[in-house]
FIKE-841373 format. One record per residue (C-alpha): x negated, y, z. Coordinates in pm, whole numbers, plus 50000, padded with zeros to 5 digits. Example, Ala and Ser with C-alpha at 12.3 -4.5 7.8 and 13.67 -1.06 7.14 Angstrom:
2
<drendren east="48770" north="49550" up="50780"/>
<drendren east="48633" north="49894" up="50714"/>
END
This chain:
107
<drendren east="68028" north="31858" up="59610"/>
<drendren east="68024" north="31531" up="59443"/>
<drendren east="68350" north="31470" up="59587"/>
<drendren east="68493" north="31760" up="59413"/>
<drendren east="68320" north="31646" up="59103"/>
<drendren east="68503" north="31363" up="59065"/>
<drendren east="68842" north="31517" up="59118"/>
<drendren east="68752" north="31754" up="58875"/>
<drendren east="68674" north="31496" up="58628"/>
<drendren east="69018" north="31335" up="58701"/>
<drendren east="69208" north="31662" up="58658"/>
<drendren east="69055" north="31712" up="58321"/>
<drendren east="69192" north="31361" up="58218"/>
<drendren east="68878" north="31336" up="57940"/>
<drendren east="68760" north="30965" up="57913"/>
<drendren east="68438" north="31165" up="57825"/>
<drendren east="68405" north="31163" up="58234"/>
<drendren east="68425" north="30796" up="58292"/>
<drendren east="68017" north="30744" up="58276"/>
<drendren east="68009" north="31008" up="58566"/>
<drendren east="68288" north="30831" up="58744"/>
<drendren east="68140" north="30491" up="58726"/>
<drendren east="67836" north="30622" up="58862"/>
<drendren east="68031" north="30803" up="59155"/>
<drendren east="68213" north="30465" up="59224"/>
<drendren east="67881" north="30362" up="59369"/>
<drendren east="67790" north="30652" up="59571"/>
<drendren east="67714" north="30649" up="59918"/>
<drendren east="67963" north="30853" up="60031"/>
<drendren east="68296" north="30677" up="60095"/>
<drendren east="68502" north="30982" up="60023"/>
<drendren east="68320" north="31032" up="59654"/>
<drendren east="68391" north="30671" up="59626"/>
<drendren east="68782" north="30761" up="59684"/>
<drendren east="68830" north="31027" up="59485"/>
<drendren east="68657" north="30854" up="59208"/>
<drendren east="68910" north="30603" up="59229"/>
<drendren east="69151" north="30853" up="59256"/>
<drendren east="69024" north="31007" up="58925"/>
<drendren east="68976" north="30690" up="58724"/>
<drendren east="69362" north="30644" up="58781"/>
<drendren east="69407" north="30977" up="58691"/>
<drendren east="69223" north="30975" up="58354"/>
<drendren east="69431" north="30651" up="58286"/>
<drendren east="69179" north="30481" up="58055"/>
<drendren east="69120" north="30114" up="58067"/>
<drendren east="68716" north="30217" up="58016"/>
<drendren east="68720" north="30277" up="58392"/>
<drendren east="68829" north="29904" up="58464"/>
<drendren east="68491" north="29801" up="58523"/>
<drendren east="68425" north="30084" up="58821"/>
<drendren east="68756" north="29997" up="58965"/>
<drendren east="68684" north="29619" up="58974"/>
<drendren east="68374" north="29744" up="59181"/>
<drendren east="68601" north="29964" up="59436"/>
<drendren east="68822" north="29685" up="59501"/>
<drendren east="68555" north="29565" up="59701"/>
<drendren east="68472" north="29849" up="59899"/>
<drendren east="68439" north="29824" up="60252"/>
<drendren east="68657" north="30159" up="60304"/>
<drendren east="69032" north="30062" up="60334"/>
<drendren east="69142" north="30382" up="60169"/>
<drendren east="68932" north="30330" up="59858"/>
<drendren east="69055" north="29991" up="59788"/>
<drendren east="69429" north="30124" up="59839"/>
<drendren east="69356" north="30391" up="59561"/>
<drendren east="69178" north="30138" up="59350"/>
<drendren east="69515" north="29931" up="59310"/>
<drendren east="69699" north="30238" up="59279"/>
<drendren east="69456" north="30354" up="58993"/>
<drendren east="69461" north="30018" up="58827"/>
<drendren east="69859" north="30072" up="58841"/>
<drendren east="69783" north="30405" up="58664"/>
<drendren east="69588" north="30275" up="58405"/>
<drendren east="69853" north="30021" up="58330"/>
<drendren east="69602" north="29734" up="58169"/>
<drendren east="69718" north="29380" up="58243"/>
<drendren east="69300" north="29330" up="58266"/>
<drendren east="69363" north="29475" up="58626"/>
<drendren east="69631" north="29257" up="58772"/>
<drendren east="69420" north="28993" up="58921"/>
<drendren east="69199" north="29260" up="59106"/>
<drendren east="69537" north="29389" up="59205"/>
<drendren east="69679" north="29066" up="59299"/>
<drendren east="69355" north="28987" up="59557"/>
<drendren east="69422" north="29312" up="59701"/>
<drendren east="69770" north="29217" up="59778"/>
<drendren east="69617" north="28953" up="60047"/>
<drendren east="69357" north="29232" up="60167"/>
<drendren east="69330" north="29224" up="60573"/>
<drendren east="69420" north="29554" up="60615"/>
<drendren east="69801" north="29569" up="60575"/>
<drendren east="69858" north="29895" up="60442"/>
<drendren east="69588" north="29815" up="60153"/>
<drendren east="69820" north="29491" up="60086"/>
<drendren east="70159" north="29671" up="60106"/>
<drendren east="69998" north="29962" up="59866"/>
<drendren east="69882" north="29656" up="59642"/>
<drendren east="70214" north="29510" up="59604"/>
<drendren east="70390" north="29806" up="59504"/>
<drendren east="70105" north="29892" up="59218"/>
<drendren east="70145" north="29508" up="59140"/>
<drendren east="70521" north="29555" up="59082"/>
<drendren east="70429" north="29863" up="58853"/>
<drendren east="70160" north="29673" up="58657"/>
<drendren east="70395" north="29389" up="58592"/>
<drendren east="70666" north="29603" up="58518"/>
END
């Protein structure tokens, strides 16, 4: 249910959902954290940067990959150092997705 709440907040696209998404980004369920990353990108507000910085350290690769995508969607240069670090991820797919996100961020 928390997972669907995260996605719904992203679909609504309102920055008013950022505080709840920040809490969901710390949820013990990896799917909830993944959906929180997706939603933060969908909202596209720099207010989600702190939650995404934390998610960049998640132990689940698909969450790290979607964190890079979300940071690219937000487009704030403050996300560049996080995405740069993710381009060196041990998981090749995360690194590749992060490289594409970095290209988007740099324009």
